[in-house]
Kinemage of the C-alpha trace (Angstrom):
@kinemage 1
@onewidth
@group {chain A} dominant
@subgroup {mainchain}
@vectorlist {calphas} color= white
{ca met a 1} P 127.073 106.631 102.460
{ca ile a 2} L 129.019 103.646 103.721
{ca ser a 3} L 132.756 103.830 103.460
{ca asn a 4} L 133.470 100.183 102.592
{ca gln a 5} L 131.104 99.945 99.663
{ca glu a 6} L 131.229 96.569 97.911
{ca ser a 7} L 132.292 96.373 94.284
{ca pro a 8} L 129.605 96.162 91.556
{ca ser a 9} L 130.749 92.687 90.452
{ca lys a 10} L 130.655 91.382 94.028
{ca trp a 11} L 127.221 92.910 94.565
{ca leu a 12} L 125.893 91.316 91.366
{ca asn a 13} L 127.364 87.895 92.076
{ca lys a 14} L 126.085 87.693 95.639
{ca his a 15} L 122.568 87.317 94.196
{ca ile a 16} L 123.472 84.167 92.252
{ca pro a 17} L 123.196 81.748 95.259
{ca glu a 18} L 119.571 82.873 95.674
{ca val a 19} L 118.649 80.879 92.549
{ca lys a 20} L 121.482 78.331 92.442
{ca asn a 21} L 119.064 75.388 92.181
{ca met a 22} L 117.572 76.856 88.998
{ca tyr a 23} L 121.023 77.480 87.550
{ca ile a 24} L 122.149 73.918 88.395
{ca ser a 25} L 119.031 72.392 86.832
{ca ala a 26} L 119.489 74.551 83.733
{ca leu a 27} L 123.147 73.515 83.508
{ca val a 28} L 122.246 69.806 83.693
{ca leu a 29} L 119.762 70.306 80.848
{ca thr a 30} L 122.367 72.265 78.866
{ca val a 31} L 124.965 69.496 79.196
{ca leu a 32} L 122.274 66.964 78.270
{ca ser a 33} L 121.473 69.101 75.225
{ca ala a 34} L 125.154 69.112 74.224
{ca gly a 35} L 125.346 65.339 74.662
{ca cys a 36} L 122.293 64.877 72.428
{ca phe a 37} L 123.916 67.037 69.773
{ca val a 38} L 127.142 65.007 69.880
{ca val a 39} L 125.173 61.804 69.296
{ca phe a 40} L 123.160 63.533 66.558
{ca cys a 41} L 126.393 64.532 64.790
{ca trp a 42} L 127.693 60.957 64.985
{ca tyr a 43} L 124.539 59.436 63.462
{ca leu a 44} L 124.375 62.201 60.856
{ca ser a 45} L 128.005 61.621 59.819
{ca glu a 46} L 127.397 57.850 59.738
{ca phe a 47} L 124.405 58.338 57.426
{ca ala a 48} L 126.281 60.761 55.146
{ca ala a 49} L 129.434 58.624 54.985
{ca ser a 50} L 127.452 55.441 54.210
{ca trp a 51} L 125.489 57.204 51.504
{ca leu a 52} L 128.496 58.891 49.870
{ca asp a 53} L 130.915 55.951 50.190
{ca asn a 54} L 128.643 52.979 49.557
{ca gly a 55} L 125.369 54.443 48.306
{ca his a 56} L 123.509 53.011 51.317
{ca arg a 57} L 120.778 55.108 52.902
{ca leu a 58} L 120.402 54.076 56.539
{ca ser a 59} L 116.847 55.094 57.400
{ca asp a 60} L 117.163 53.946 61.024
{ca thr a 61} L 120.208 56.176 61.423
{ca val a 62} L 118.193 59.185 60.234
{ca leu a 63} L 115.479 58.432 62.778
{ca tyr a 64} L 118.041 58.151 65.575
{ca ala a 65} L 119.648 61.431 64.487
{ca ser a 66} L 116.253 63.183 64.387
{ca ala a 67} L 115.371 61.875 67.853
{ca phe a 68} L 118.588 63.155 69.409
{ca leu a 69} L 118.286 66.479 67.569
{ca thr a 70} L 114.782 66.861 69.014
{ca gly a 71} L 116.139 66.020 72.468
{ca arg a 72} L 118.805 68.659 72.017
{ca tyr a 73} L 116.257 71.421 71.336
{ca ile a 74} L 113.837 70.316 74.044
{ca ser a 75} L 116.596 70.272 76.672
{ca ala a 76} L 117.925 73.655 75.509
{ca tyr a 77} L 114.413 75.157 75.610
{ca phe a 78} L 113.738 74.143 79.209
{ca ala a 79} L 117.243 75.254 80.224
{ca ser a 80} L 116.625 78.721 78.763
{ca gln a 81} L 113.265 78.926 80.543
{ca leu a 82} L 114.898 78.123 83.886
{ca asn a 83} L 117.643 80.701 83.315
{ca tyr a 84} L 115.122 83.375 82.353
{ca lys a 85} L 113.001 82.556 85.395
{ca ala a 86} L 116.081 82.830 87.603
{ca gly a 87} L 116.861 86.267 86.157
{ca asn a 88} L 113.292 87.445 86.749
{ca leu a 89} L 113.351 86.189 90.338
{ca ile a 90} L 116.593 88.023 91.158
{ca ile a 91} L 115.360 91.269 89.576
{ca ser a 92} L 112.052 91.083 91.441
{ca arg a 93} L 113.956 90.748 94.735
{ca val a 94} L 116.226 93.668 93.863
{ca lys a 95} L 113.160 95.772 93.079
{ca arg a 96} L 111.526 94.830 96.366
{ca lys a 97} L 114.579 96.206 98.169
{ca leu a 98} L 114.672 99.286 95.957
{ca tyr a 99} L 111.014 100.293 96.189
{ca pro a 100} L 111.040 101.424 99.853
{ca lys a 101} L 114.250 103.365 99.124
{ca leu a 102} L 112.524 105.193 96.262
{ca leu a 103} L 109.495 105.828 98.434
{ca asn a 104} L 111.553 107.396 101.210
{ca asn a 105} L 114.075 109.219 98.998
{ca asn a 106} L 112.596 112.606 98.140
{ca lys a 107} L 115.616 113.474 95.985
{ca ile a 108} L 114.293 111.147 93.276
{ca asp a 109} L 111.091 112.309 91.639
{ca ser a 110} L 108.556 109.959 90.054
{ca val a 111} L 109.941 110.369 86.533
{ca ser a 112} L 113.521 109.617 87.554
{ca gly a 113} L 112.322 106.757 89.743
{ca thr a 114} L 110.416 105.200 86.841
{ca leu a 115} L 113.434 105.536 84.562
{ca leu a 116} L 115.678 104.008 87.221
{ca val a 117} L 113.463 100.939 87.644
{ca thr a 118} L 113.155 100.571 83.856
{ca gln a 119} L 116.916 100.846 83.454
{ca ile a 120} L 117.502 98.241 86.164
{ca asn a 121} L 115.121 95.862 84.435
{ca asp a 122} L 116.810 96.435 81.067
{ca asp a 123} L 120.399 96.233 82.338
{ca leu a 124} L 120.419 93.734 85.201
{ca lys a 125} L 118.029 91.070 83.904
{ca pro a 126} L 120.189 90.132 80.850
{ca tyr a 127} L 123.163 89.706 83.187
{ca phe a 128} L 121.392 87.090 85.313
{ca ala a 129} L 119.219 85.552 82.586
{ca phe a 130} L 121.849 85.343 79.830
{ca phe a 131} L 125.413 86.317 80.729
{ca ile a 132} L 125.805 84.136 83.827
{ca pro a 133} L 124.120 81.037 82.288
{ca tyr a 134} L 126.083 81.387 79.039
{ca ala a 135} L 129.344 81.886 80.925
{ca ile a 136} L 128.779 78.654 82.858
{ca ala a 137} L 127.428 76.774 79.833
{ca ser a 138} L 130.321 77.834 77.587
{ca val a 139} L 132.794 76.291 80.066
{ca met a 140} L 130.892 73.063 80.765
{ca val a 141} L 129.857 72.375 77.176
{ca ser a 142} L 133.368 73.176 75.956
{ca val a 143} L 134.811 70.663 78.433
{ca val a 144} L 132.412 67.980 77.153
{ca leu a 145} L 133.168 68.690 73.480
{ca leu a 146} L 136.921 68.982 74.047
{ca ser a 147} L 136.888 65.601 75.769
{ca val a 148} L 135.139 64.075 72.763
{ca cys a 149} L 137.490 65.773 70.282
{ca phe a 150} L 140.662 64.769 72.168
{ca trp a 151} L 139.399 61.200 72.370
{ca val a 152} L 138.711 61.082 68.605
{ca glu a 153} L 141.520 63.288 67.243
{ca lys a 154} L 143.868 65.211 69.536
{ca trp a 155} L 144.936 67.834 66.960
{ca val a 156} L 141.349 68.953 66.456
{ca gly a 157} L 141.020 69.153 70.228
{ca ile a 158} L 144.197 71.253 70.446
{ca ile a 159} L 142.914 73.736 67.848
{ca leu a 160} L 139.632 74.133 69.727
{ca leu a 161} L 141.413 74.418 73.088
{ca val a 162} L 143.649 77.246 71.830
{ca ser a 163} L 140.583 79.076 70.492
{ca phe a 164} L 138.780 78.580 73.795
{ca met a 165} L 141.692 80.195 75.664
{ca val a 166} L 142.310 83.072 73.236
{ca ile a 167} L 138.740 84.312 72.767
{ca pro a 168} L 138.029 85.207 76.452
{ca phe a 169} L 141.403 86.970 76.589
{ca ile a 170} L 140.435 89.133 73.593
{ca met a 171} L 137.046 89.837 75.183
{ca ser a 172} L 138.670 91.000 78.416
{ca ile a 173} L 140.841 93.450 76.455
{ca ile a 174} L 137.785 94.835 74.649
{ca gly a 175} L 135.948 95.056 77.966
{ca ile a 176} L 138.524 97.499 79.374
{ca gly a 177} L 136.815 100.862 79.307
{ca ala a 178} L 133.506 99.402 78.083
{ca glu a 179} L 132.012 99.695 81.568
{ca gly a 180} L 132.785 103.416 81.619
{ca ile a 181} L 131.145 103.852 78.207
{ca his a 182} L 128.003 102.107 79.456
{ca lys a 183} L 127.932 104.194 82.646
{ca arg a 184} L 128.133 107.448 80.678
{ca his a 185} L 125.327 106.204 78.447
{ca ile a 186} L 123.123 105.375 81.450
{ca asp a 187} L 123.830 108.760 83.062
{ca leu a 188} L 122.830 110.568 79.872
{ca phe a 189} L 119.780 108.343 79.411
{ca met a 190} L 118.530 109.105 82.920
{ca lys a 191} L 119.275 112.807 82.617
{ca tyr a 192} L 117.927 113.489 79.133
{ca ser a 193} L 114.923 111.181 79.349
{ca ala a 194} L 113.648 113.243 82.270
{ca val a 195} L 114.294 116.412 80.242
{ca phe a 196} L 112.404 115.031 77.224
{ca tyr a 197} L 109.520 113.938 79.471
{ca asn a 198} L 109.228 117.338 81.131
{ca arg a 199} L 109.275 119.165 77.776
{ca leu a 200} L 106.617 116.801 76.461
{ca asn a 201} L 104.341 117.585 79.402
{ca ala a 202} L 104.828 121.302 78.783
{ca ile a 203} L 104.420 121.167 74.986
{ca ala a 204} L 101.156 123.110 74.976
{ca glu a 205} L 102.638 125.887 77.098
{ca ile a 206} L 105.787 125.967 74.923
{ca val a 207} L 103.716 126.406 71.758
{ca asn a 208} L 101.450 129.038 73.321
{ca leu a 209} L 104.470 131.066 74.412
{ca asp a 210} L 105.918 130.835 70.888
{ca asn a 211} L 109.007 129.158 72.325
{ca phe a 212} L 108.929 126.076 70.128
{ca lys a 213} L 112.025 126.682 67.979
{ca pro a 214} L 114.441 127.365 70.878
{ca gln a 215} L 113.160 124.280 72.701
{ca tyr a 216} L 113.461 122.228 69.505
{ca arg a 217} L 117.101 123.278 69.095
{ca phe a 218} L 117.756 122.522 72.777
{ca leu a 219} L 116.248 119.031 72.549
{ca ser a 220} L 118.008 118.343 69.239
{ca glu a 221} L 121.382 118.988 70.851
{ca lys a 222} L 120.534 116.695 73.779
{ca ser a 223} L 119.277 114.024 71.389
{ca lys a 224} L 122.487 114.144 69.343
{ca thr a 225} L 124.572 113.760 72.511
{ca leu a 226} L 122.500 110.775 73.639
{ca asn a 227} L 122.676 109.205 70.165
{ca lys a 228} L 126.447 109.596 70.140
{ca ala a 229} L 126.692 107.792 73.494
{ca thr a 230} L 124.421 105.020 72.156
{ca ile a 231} L 126.616 104.618 69.056
{ca asn a 232} L 129.699 104.265 71.290
{ca val a 233} L 127.969 101.434 73.129
{ca met a 234} L 127.061 99.744 69.844
{ca arg a 235} L 130.660 100.027 68.645
{ca val a 236} L 131.811 97.971 71.627
{ca ala a 237} L 129.187 95.304 70.894
{ca ile a 238} L 130.118 95.175 67.198
{ca leu a 239} L 133.846 94.999 67.974
{ca ser a 240} L 133.400 92.084 70.369
{ca ser a 241} L 131.206 90.189 67.881
{ca ala a 242} L 133.604 90.833 64.987
{ca ser a 243} L 136.583 89.610 67.024
{ca leu a 244} L 134.739 86.425 67.952
{ca glu a 245} L 133.684 85.676 64.375
{ca leu a 246} L 137.266 86.173 63.169
{ca phe a 247} L 138.656 83.547 65.560
{ca val a 248} L 135.730 81.176 64.987
{ca thr a 249} L 136.234 81.338 61.222
{ca leu a 250} L 139.978 80.789 61.495
{ca ser a 251} L 139.554 77.845 63.884
{ca ile a 252} L 136.962 76.030 61.776
{ca ala a 253} L 139.034 76.705 58.638
{ca met a 254} L 142.124 75.191 60.300
{ca ile a 255} L 140.157 72.108 61.353
{ca ala a 256} L 138.688 71.699 57.861
{ca ile a 257} L 142.112 72.058 56.220
{ca tyr a 258} L 143.715 69.611 58.654
{ca leu a 259} L 140.974 66.994 58.153
{ca gly a 260} L 141.020 67.439 54.387
{ca leu a 261} L 144.783 67.087 54.118
{ca ser a 262} L 144.718 64.083 56.454
{ca leu a 263} L 142.111 62.280 54.341
{ca leu a 264} L 144.217 62.991 51.242
{ca gly a 265} L 147.225 61.461 52.960
{ca ile a 266} L 149.198 64.727 52.844
{ca met a 267} L 148.889 65.367 56.582
{ca val a 268} L 148.274 62.003 58.202
{ca gly a 269} L 146.461 62.078 61.529
{ca ser a 270} L 147.471 59.889 64.445
{ca asn a 271} L 144.426 57.655 63.970
{ca tyr a 272} L 144.528 57.530 60.200
{ca gly a 273} L 144.008 54.022 58.912
{ca lys a 274} L 142.563 52.855 62.218
{ca ser a 275} L 139.350 54.650 63.169
{ca tyr a 276} L 140.114 57.880 61.404
{ca asp a 277} L 138.036 57.780 58.229
{ca phe a 278} L 135.631 59.947 56.303
{ca gln a 279} L 132.839 59.437 58.861
{ca thr a 280} L 135.110 60.513 61.708
{ca ala a 281} L 136.313 63.551 59.781
{ca leu a 282} L 132.746 64.546 58.955
{ca phe a 283} L 131.733 64.034 62.579
{ca leu a 284} L 134.500 66.346 63.844
{ca leu a 285} L 133.797 68.951 61.167
{ca thr a 286} L 130.090 68.961 62.061
{ca leu a 287} L 130.855 69.193 65.763
{ca ala a 288} L 133.380 72.067 65.481
{ca pro a 289} L 130.866 74.899 64.798
{ca tyr a 290} L 128.737 73.749 67.748
{ca phe a 291} L 131.780 74.109 70.003
{ca phe a 292} L 131.521 77.861 69.434
{ca phe a 293} L 127.727 78.022 69.886
{ca tyr a 294} L 127.762 78.871 73.596
{ca leu a 295} L 130.947 80.910 73.234
{ca arg a 296} L 129.064 83.034 70.693
{ca lys a 297} L 126.188 83.390 73.137
{ca phe a 298} L 128.619 84.301 75.909
{ca val a 299} L 130.383 86.964 73.850
{ca ser a 300} L 127.117 88.419 72.538
{ca ser a 301} L 125.986 88.835 76.145
{ca tyr a 302} L 129.378 90.162 77.291
{ca his a 303} L 128.264 93.770 76.862
{ca asp a 304} L 125.327 92.870 79.156
{ca arg a 305} L 127.919 92.421 81.872
{ca asn a 306} L 129.305 95.896 81.285
{ca arg a 307} L 125.815 97.372 81.319
{ca ala a 308} L 125.018 95.541 84.551
{ca leu a 309} L 128.226 96.749 86.227
{ca ala a 310} L 127.469 100.331 85.212
{ca ser a 311} L 123.894 100.090 86.547
{ca ala a 312} L 125.094 98.444 89.749
{ca lys a 313} L 127.415 101.396 90.385
{ca leu a 314} L 124.393 103.696 90.300
{ca leu a 315} L 122.227 101.346 92.319
{ca ile a 316} L 124.527 100.335 95.181
{ca pro a 317} L 124.759 103.819 96.767
{ca leu a 318} L 120.970 104.076 96.788
{ca leu a 319} L 120.425 100.633 98.320
{ca thr a 320} L 123.222 100.983 100.872
{ca glu a 321} L 122.637 104.623 101.767
{ca glu a 322} L 122.809 105.222 105.465
{ca thr a 323} L 122.333 108.415 107.382
{ca gly a 324} L 124.971 107.365 109.891
{ca ala a 325} L 124.554 107.549 113.629
{ca pro a 326} L 121.708 109.981 114.330
{ca ser a 327} L 122.989 113.247 115.739
{ca thr a 328} L 119.465 114.060 116.840
{ca asp a 329} L 116.583 112.078 118.280
{ca thr a 330} L 114.537 111.298 115.159
{ca asn a 331} L 111.861 109.659 117.310
{ca lys a 332} L 111.118 112.913 119.094
{ca ala a 333} L 107.684 114.391 118.398
{ca leu a 334} L 107.373 117.586 116.359
{ca glu a 335} L 107.309 120.542 118.747
{ca ser a 336} L 108.359 123.415 116.484
{ca phe a 337} L 109.234 124.002 112.826
{ca glu a 338} L 110.644 127.330 111.688
{ca ile a 339} L 112.361 128.755 108.582
{ca lys a 340} L 114.285 132.036 108.781
{ca asn a 341} L 115.712 134.150 105.933
{ca leu a 342} L 116.024 131.110 103.674
{ca ser a 343} L 117.322 131.531 100.115
{ca phe a 344} L 118.062 128.819 97.569
{ca ala a 345} L 119.590 128.567 94.091
{ca tyr a 346} L 120.333 125.388 92.173
{ca pro a 347} L 123.994 124.642 91.341
{ca asp a 348} L 125.424 126.566 88.370
{ca ser a 349} L 122.397 128.861 88.336
{ca pro a 350} L 122.670 132.542 89.291
{ca val a 351} L 118.894 132.793 89.738
{ca lys a 352} L 117.502 132.326 93.233
{ca val a 353} L 114.508 129.991 93.220
{ca leu a 354} L 113.666 131.136 96.758
{ca asn a 355} L 114.697 134.440 98.300
{ca asp a 356} L 114.521 135.410 101.991
{ca ile a 357} L 111.692 133.059 103.033
{ca ser a 358} L 110.644 133.117 106.694
{ca leu a 359} L 107.916 130.828 108.063
{ca lys a 360} L 106.741 129.530 111.396
{ca leu a 361} L 104.849 126.327 110.697
{ca pro a 362} L 102.306 124.796 113.085
{ca val a 363} L 102.803 121.392 114.716
{ca lys a 364} L 99.642 120.173 113.008
{ca gly a 365} L 97.209 121.656 110.573
{ca leu a 366} L 97.081 122.422 106.849
{ca val a 367} L 99.660 124.756 105.295
{ca leu a 368} L 98.911 125.797 101.711
{ca val a 369} L 101.754 126.978 99.455
{ca lys a 370} L 100.420 129.015 96.511
{ca gly a 371} L 102.055 130.558 93.485
{ca ile a 372} L 102.277 130.368 89.716
{ca ser a 373} L 104.343 127.672 88.034
{ca gly a 374} L 108.056 128.331 88.569
{ca ser a 375} L 107.551 130.351 91.736
{ca gly a 376} L 109.508 127.853 93.878
{ca lys a 377} L 106.685 125.839 95.458
{ca ser a 378} L 108.182 122.406 94.747
{ca thr a 379} L 111.630 123.552 95.896
{ca leu a 380} L 110.238 124.808 99.192
{ca leu a 381} L 108.431 121.500 99.706
{ca lys a 382} L 111.621 119.514 99.096
{ca ile a 383} L 113.468 121.672 101.622
{ca cys a 384} L 110.680 121.010 104.130
{ca ala a 385} L 111.046 117.291 103.407
{ca gly a 386} L 114.776 117.432 104.143
{ca ser a 387} L 115.800 116.317 100.644
{ca leu a 388} L 117.312 119.687 99.686
{ca ser a 389} L 119.780 121.617 101.812
{ca ala a 390} L 119.621 125.418 101.737
{ca pro a 391} L 123.016 126.878 102.758
{ca asn a 392} L 121.608 130.406 103.033
{ca gly a 393} L 119.179 130.708 105.897
{ca ile a 394} L 118.065 128.750 108.932
{ca leu a 395} L 115.788 125.699 109.077
{ca thr a 396} L 115.109 124.505 112.591
{ca val a 397} L 112.986 121.666 113.957
{ca asn a 398} L 112.528 121.364 117.716
{ca gly a 399} L 115.185 124.051 118.179
{ca glu a 400} L 117.939 121.960 116.527
{ca asp a 401} L 120.421 123.319 113.979
{ca ser a 402} L 119.831 122.990 110.238
{ca gly a 403} L 121.811 119.739 109.846
{ca cys a 404} L 120.005 117.932 112.650
{ca ser a 405} L 116.683 119.366 111.538
{ca arg a 406} L 117.186 118.130 107.988
{ca gln a 407} L 118.023 114.679 109.362
{ca trp a 408} L 114.840 114.662 111.414
{ca leu a 409} L 112.773 115.747 108.393
{ca asn a 410} L 114.269 112.989 106.227
{ca val a 411} L 113.029 110.382 108.664
{ca asn a 412} L 109.725 111.928 109.661
{ca ser a 413} L 108.233 113.340 106.454
{ca ser a 414} L 106.349 111.585 103.656
{ca tyr a 415} L 106.243 113.094 100.183
{ca met a 416} L 103.564 112.797 97.488
{ca asn a 417} L 104.769 113.930 94.083
{ca gln a 418} L 102.554 115.478 91.419
{ca phe a 419} L 103.390 112.473 89.222
{ca pro a 420} L 103.121 109.497 91.616
{ca phe a 421} L 105.521 106.593 91.446
{ca ile a 422} L 103.755 103.261 90.960
{ca phe a 423} L 105.816 100.148 91.606
{ca asp a 424} L 105.904 97.071 89.376
{ca gly a 425} L 103.829 94.539 91.277
{ca thr a 426} L 100.316 94.007 92.550
{ca leu a 427} L 97.923 96.743 93.581
{ca arg a 428} L 98.099 95.285 97.098
{ca tyr a 429} L 101.898 95.686 97.194
{ca asn a 430} L 101.646 99.299 96.001
{ca val a 431} L 99.347 100.156 98.909
{ca phe a 432} L 100.596 97.949 101.756
{ca leu a 433} L 104.267 97.607 100.638
{ca asp a 434} L 105.996 95.028 102.868
{ca asn a 435} L 102.817 94.444 104.883
{ca glu a 436} L 100.942 92.604 102.117
{ca gly a 437} L 99.505 90.178 104.596
{ca glu a 438} L 97.291 92.831 106.198
{ca cys a 439} L 93.543 92.216 106.098
{ca asn a 440} L 91.518 93.677 103.262
{ca thr a 441} L 89.489 95.852 105.636
{ca cys a 442} L 92.524 97.839 106.832
{ca tyr a 443} L 92.594 100.376 104.020
{ca pro a 444} L 90.934 103.729 103.213
{ca glu a 445} L 87.391 103.389 101.873
{ca phe a 446} L 88.157 105.404 98.749
{ca met a 447} L 90.274 102.495 97.455
{ca asp a 448} L 86.989 100.689 96.739
{ca lys a 449} L 86.561 103.118 93.844
{ca ile a 450} L 89.550 101.434 92.190
{ca leu a 451} L 88.966 97.874 93.413
{ca asn a 452} L 85.430 97.782 92.003
{ca lys a 453} L 86.821 98.492 88.516
{ca lys a 454} L 89.559 95.851 88.647
{ca glu a 455} L 88.638 92.267 87.850
{ca asn a 456} L 91.525 90.895 89.929
{ca gly a 457} L 91.076 93.329 92.795
{ca trp a 458} L 94.124 93.607 95.005
{ca gln a 459} L 96.000 91.126 92.783
{ca thr a 460} L 95.835 93.440 89.759
{ca glu a 461} L 99.336 93.559 88.270
{ca leu a 462} L 100.736 97.051 87.693
{ca ser a 463} L 103.757 97.892 85.536
{ca his a 464} L 105.406 100.746 83.623
{ca asn a 465} L 104.623 103.248 86.393
{ca gly a 466} L 101.018 102.119 86.633
{ca lys a 467} L 99.893 102.539 83.029
{ca gln a 468} L 96.915 100.348 84.008
{ca leu a 469} L 95.646 103.204 86.242
{ca ser a 470} L 94.258 106.624 85.413
{ca gly a 471} L 95.907 109.764 86.781
{ca gly a 472} L 93.319 110.022 89.541
{ca glu a 473} L 93.700 106.372 90.501
{ca lys a 474} L 97.471 106.809 90.797
{ca gln a 475} L 96.953 109.729 93.167
{ca leu a 476} L 94.508 107.697 95.263
{ca val a 477} L 96.925 104.754 95.482
{ca thr a 478} L 99.712 107.100 96.586
{ca leu a 479} L 97.428 108.805 99.113
{ca ala a 480} L 96.365 105.426 100.541
{ca arg a 481} L 100.028 104.487 100.861
{ca met a 482} L 100.691 107.738 102.739
{ca leu a 483} L 97.751 107.146 105.094
{ca leu a 484} L 98.776 103.563 105.860
{ca his a 485} L 102.392 104.587 106.529
{ca pro a 486} L 101.880 107.862 108.431
{ca arg a 487} L 104.638 110.241 109.482
{ca pro a 488} L 104.491 113.447 111.541
{ca ile a 489} L 104.702 115.620 108.404
{ca ala a 490} L 102.860 114.907 105.144
{ca ile a 491} L 103.942 116.896 102.089
{ca leu a 492} L 101.903 116.869 98.877
{ca asp a 493} L 102.882 118.568 95.620
{ca glu a 494} L 99.859 119.407 93.407
{ca pro a 495} L 97.808 116.412 94.659
{ca thr a 496} L 94.665 117.411 92.698
{ca ala a 497} L 96.168 118.649 89.421
{ca asn a 498} L 94.219 117.593 86.298
{ca leu a 499} L 91.838 115.313 88.222
{ca asp a 500} L 88.062 114.934 87.975
{ca ala a 501} L 85.809 116.613 90.529
{ca asp a 502} L 84.935 113.384 92.389
{ca thr a 503} L 88.588 112.455 92.893
{ca val a 504} L 89.409 116.021 93.977
{ca asp a 505} L 86.661 115.827 96.615
{ca ile a 506} L 88.026 112.522 97.945
{ca ile a 507} L 91.606 113.799 98.149
{ca leu a 508} L 90.545 117.116 99.689
{ca ser a 509} L 88.489 115.426 102.421
{ca gln a 510} L 91.326 113.009 103.237
{ca ile a 511} L 93.873 115.813 103.456
{ca ile a 512} L 91.611 117.801 105.788
{ca lys a 513} L 91.201 114.713 107.972
{ca leu a 514} L 94.962 114.100 107.900
{ca ala a 515} L 95.671 117.710 108.920
{ca lys a 516} L 93.734 117.245 112.152
{ca glu a 517} L 96.373 114.772 113.357
{ca arg a 518} L 99.652 116.061 111.859
{ca leu a 519} L 101.289 118.836 109.868
{ca val a 520} L 100.262 118.723 106.205
{ca ile a 521} L 102.006 120.976 103.663
{ca val a 522} L 100.330 121.218 100.258
{ca ala a 523} L 101.435 123.042 97.120
{ca ser a 524} L 98.377 123.582 94.964
{ca his a 525} L 96.391 125.907 92.700
{ca glu a 526} L 93.148 124.386 93.991
{ca glu a 527} L 90.961 127.167 95.409
{ca ala a 528} L 89.160 124.737 97.727
{ca phe a 529} L 92.343 124.340 99.820
{ca glu a 530} L 92.485 128.068 100.592
{ca ser a 531} L 89.187 128.043 102.464
{ca val a 532} L 90.285 125.208 104.797
{ca ala a 533} L 94.011 125.972 105.179
{ca asp a 534} L 95.299 127.035 108.598
{ca thr a 535} L 98.257 128.846 107.015
{ca val a 536} L 98.632 130.199 103.474
{ca val a 537} L 102.069 130.933 101.984
{ca asn a 538} L 102.058 133.002 98.792
{ca leu a 539} L 105.128 132.789 96.540
{ca asn a 540} L 105.771 135.059 93.589
{ca trp a 541} L 108.882 134.110 91.586
{ca gly a 542} L 110.662 132.999 94.751
{ca glu a 543} L 109.584 135.987 96.821
{ca gln a 544} L 107.270 135.585 99.791
{ca glu a 545} L 104.246 137.850 99.619
{ca lys a 546} L 103.301 139.323 102.946
């Protein structure tokens, strides 16, 4: 981790210049929209005043008002489209930076990675697509409308100016602590969503073992905790909206009372008897609610800011993670890999997942890790990938100590999870990553099995962890990615689980071919691996069978 980590707000705002031209164009359209509405209000008040005072219906005035009202909505529509496009562009660039981090970070499994990307999309996009544009628009439009109001009637302008200054102050008070509430909600969402997903995958086994009621009670408690956190977030949103509506109502009521009393001669305005008549009063009263239009939008998106800050706090360490100055030569070839008397237990758990494991792994070849579910296979693989540190025991690569060896493994191992992570983007990006410009012939032949089924080929858009692909196709995409970005050690966790025979044959043949060039460690129940494995490790509830 870097010591001088930038603040979440600074990190968020540094992305704004990337799309400043879109924001500027949207702002010009927004101001144009506000100008059209001002003219619309003037023509509308002229029509109403003429009709009510003199009984004259000015049809031309109605046409002019309709034209400017149409211009207002057209300008606002294109402004919103530009702002939304700007938000999408920033998020896509953030994801492009995040994807390689997720690929190389074995601490984050596919489920957590999917949830993280989903959460980023849900939390960061509203900040750039709504909060920032509305914050800018609320200032610029308010300046335009205040100028008009001060020019027509200064006391109306003063009332609106006071409201404009008080409302953000109230919002800042409400925002104190809101970021922490959002962060706790995100933490629980990430944690419990993975729990719910894992229980859902194991539902058949839970029912068969007659363990449904205990699991139901367990999930009910987690669900209640998550719901409580969600309600706390909603309370902040409701409080901010209620505070805004209170001040908006009071401000408009004060303007209406002042204009009414002035027209009655009780409270005479400075322009009364000159240009201050019923039409002017109606114009100001019609314009006043619009003054709060963008302020309402800004306040309604204010909790988006808090959500974005909370997500940024989780995201920055991942994007800025550094291993520091290498204490070992990570470019050195693999010469030896040995584990001695290794034991491991997860925090706050008295049960050892692995107990007294000793292995001498080959420099290249296929190592098969066998064992029933829960025997510690995945944990052993993560230790071999350098993502988990085992304080009890010795892990040594090229004769280095455990710390240096873990550092080397972090850099030089690739990891294929049982549930592959598929990035949002094209099929080409998911296979080639940053090297999308590579020729179409530079990929494993088995990818043709997928390409032949996809109308758009490499340009097929994938989202929501690759819901457009079958389980076997996801595994093949991940395997192709591993082959195109090779590392000295390839680690695969249940690569053939629940796949059809043809896909199993493809994956098996590729793994055998891969094992001829490098060390490949596979955790699997597949019997076919046992006949071709160079080394077989049998685990039984964390114990190594001799």
